[in-house]
Phi, psi and omega in degrees: 000137182266130181263315178213143168255123176254135176232135187275110174250042161284173184307324178296311177305303183301319176300334177264011171108017183288339178291313173303308177307319184294322173304307177284339180286323180291335177285319186274342190286342182076234177270356177287127183291134185251119182248133177267130177235186187263215187257128173274358173107342180269067186288339173299338184257005177290154350294135191242126175248133171256117172266105183279112177249181178293334182258004181130191182265143175234124180261147172232132186247156171056041189282133182279150180263076174217153185300320181296319181295315184287330171296322176296317169300321186286345178272007183052045181292151173292336184284139178090354183294148188242124171238133186293129179302130188303319177300320179297309182300324182279346180265332181288161167214109188268106173247294178288324179264023187298324182260359182289124183082000178253340185225161174298120181302323190259008177268120172296317186291324179293319180289321176297321182293331177275011182096014179294142180069002172287335180286317176301321172295315176298321181295310185299339181268001177253155170292157176305310192290328179288322175296316182295314180303320177294325177293313180297316177297334186286341186075010179303129175246146186301135187273005182280346175134329186290321183076016182287134174317116177298315183300320174300315183299310178301310175310313174310308189288319177306320183288341187282145181252118182197158174299328182216146176225139191249139171233128187237138176257114184282101175242035181286321176041067182292342184302126171292134177086351171278142180207023182301301185298318178307310181299319180293317176297328184282320195266325184221054183297331181288329169301306174309313183292323180292320175298319176299312179297324178299311176310315180298323173292322176298316192255348184084012177304139185249347181216134181243134178246138167243105183271098185241135182294136182302339181283008181244069189291330179293318175301309183301318181299306180305309181301310179307317175294330181285319179298314178299324173292321178290326176293324179298322184272008179075007189285341178274008165278110184249118188057240182253022179230137176277130186260129177264128177251117192236130169264135178235119183275123179268173179266002182083012173299118186306319190288347179280000163291337171286141195296312190287327180293317179299314178299325179291317179296318181301320179279005175090006177259176181288139189274096173227148178288172179220165182289147176232131010285161008283144169282157180302333175292345172267310181212099185245234182305129186042030183082352179281148172304132189218138167238147181228132175225156182270176180302314184292329176299312180293328174299338184278333191298315174306322177300308180298314182292316186288313186266340184105149178304316181301315180302314181291318188287345174295336186257135170107201184248173184304328184246000183219094188266158177081206182241170178226139171268131177238142170268108180273126176213177180098212192273064176224165182275329190236069173294153187149202178252149180213128176257122184221154185288140171308140185096349170292155187277160174291329177305313182296316178296319183285316187269309185288317181267315176289337179087008179282156175280124178308138185096345182260353184244131182271321184196173163235153171244119182256149172098007182085195186289343180257014175271169181267155174268130180246123189288158183297333181280001174250018187289346178274010175293127175289143182272103167208169186305315181291308186301313178298320176305312187298332175273005181084016171245185183217157176285324178067205176270348171131009176289139182217105178265116175273133184247118189278171180298343182272007185255147178265125184293321174305316178292324179295317175306311178299316178301309175300317176294330178303316180290305194287336179286324177297325189275355178298138188276349175091355188292312189260128184303316179294327177284317182295305186267323182294319179293328169302308181292327178291321177303308182298327170304310180293324173306309182304318182294317181288344181273354187084021181241025178290146175253159179295342176277349188295313184296322177288327182295314183296317177299313181298309181292329181292320174297327179288327182288319176309315184284322193263011186255146183278331186237173184298336183293311173285330180296338181244345183312313184291355183309309183301322178284317181300323182285320176291325173297320180300314187255342183229044176305324183304323182290315174299321182293317183297321181287313183287308187276326185252349178058051176224149174250112186294339184259003180051038180258326183286108183312314186291343180255019175224162168254167170246122179239146175255127180270093193289352172295341185242352183295131170264016179049043167290344173074013177299322178297324184290312186287332181265351182287120189277357180241009180058040183279349178250124187276173179297334191259020177055054175238132180263131177271105185287341176292332174272325192295135182262004181056038181283345175072012178301313182296318179292334179279328188271344183293114183296334181256004173058039180271356185249133182213169172272141175220166183291144187295131179067026181266022177117349179298133184253117178290348182274310191268336181082013185213170177283000000 
């Protein structure tokens, strides 16, 4: 017998059709309660339903929004049942995300019933000094990318004497494709707020800001509802002072992930970095002492206080304690969120959790668009701040993109530079002009116009940009280029010296060919070509072809493929 139905209506679920599914489900479920929950991390399986029965939970994945499919699910049919892969579940360690996808995100009572705010109660019974010391003993490092010890940052702020002290939650998450912070705000907003209130007690902060990108409307909605409920219950009063919690909607500027740029934006100015010192803990928002931590960092705080610093520090490596949430994307079977203990290897994340087949992956890029690319032969590297830095990559906020064997690493570097050079605030000459010149050079190489001086130029300029930039954007922007040159120099040589793309991904360096010996003349390639490059005699005019792959994707016999430019393709016969 079904007791409750849970449906994931975080952004990933809604994008997969959970909204339409919910409407039909409420009509078909009758008296069975239907509960909207957040994301459990298995974004590849959305829309996802959890049916809580007398004998336990039954999951159904990729449920279609029609009456027939829902009736089948409600009958507990075996078809469509979803089981979390055993390898994945054995590698993950759900700490920060323990309640994500399990409770109603905006229900105070649901969070309270699961131990919510017990950490805040415990923290309020401690002195500020003792609380800061507990965070220091835990070894928690900032999950926003820099990895600065959280306890030290709080100690700096706590030591300041001022009329006001500011604590900011960096929820901007400017990395394209990354969604760890968004998921926590959508799924467990009370947990994030509890961490911030504990931080307010530890540091003496009087005003709390959540700097959240405006493109996260569901996260903002849930946070606002949670803040309103906490204010109504008097929970935002810490000791004898009322702590104000303010949401500031940002425009998603990548540079505003840097703390002084974010402070400028909060003050109503253009988001650009400034020189330090003074550091924000000395002079930050409106000149007041200020500390900034990201969403995942605050999400860890209730765990540390509730379970104790020693328990937290028992997980991870010597210099990287606790767990880390990664947003897995790219060439894998199971994209989504994964929370893993620090020290797990890249191989375990990519193959056991992401579901990629060994031999199909060329590299991973960690740390967002300004992270470095790590080749598959380095996948036994433990995932921690120092090990990734040694490979020329960064932890970042937790974006992890898997790059398959069919991808071109030169094109990958060009793709990431296309983003970072556009996101430069323009303040530093090396970042503003240098990243643009690197991008232009990569554009030329991928078009087959590269010069033998280009690779040394990229290496030299990349190092100078890192040294000559004021903030983390410029200091890390060259990483994808420098890392791909370091590990995949052969691909650059092929592009520059041989005018070839080994992965057949760079359009100007390939032709598209039809193998007429297997063609069944279904004309799907002709009908789907947007530029009319396929003739009625099944010949592809490569002077017209845009290499969009439409014909390759629709061909039922897979007779159309990319080939090396000038490799023997005949424009007359349309075949090799």
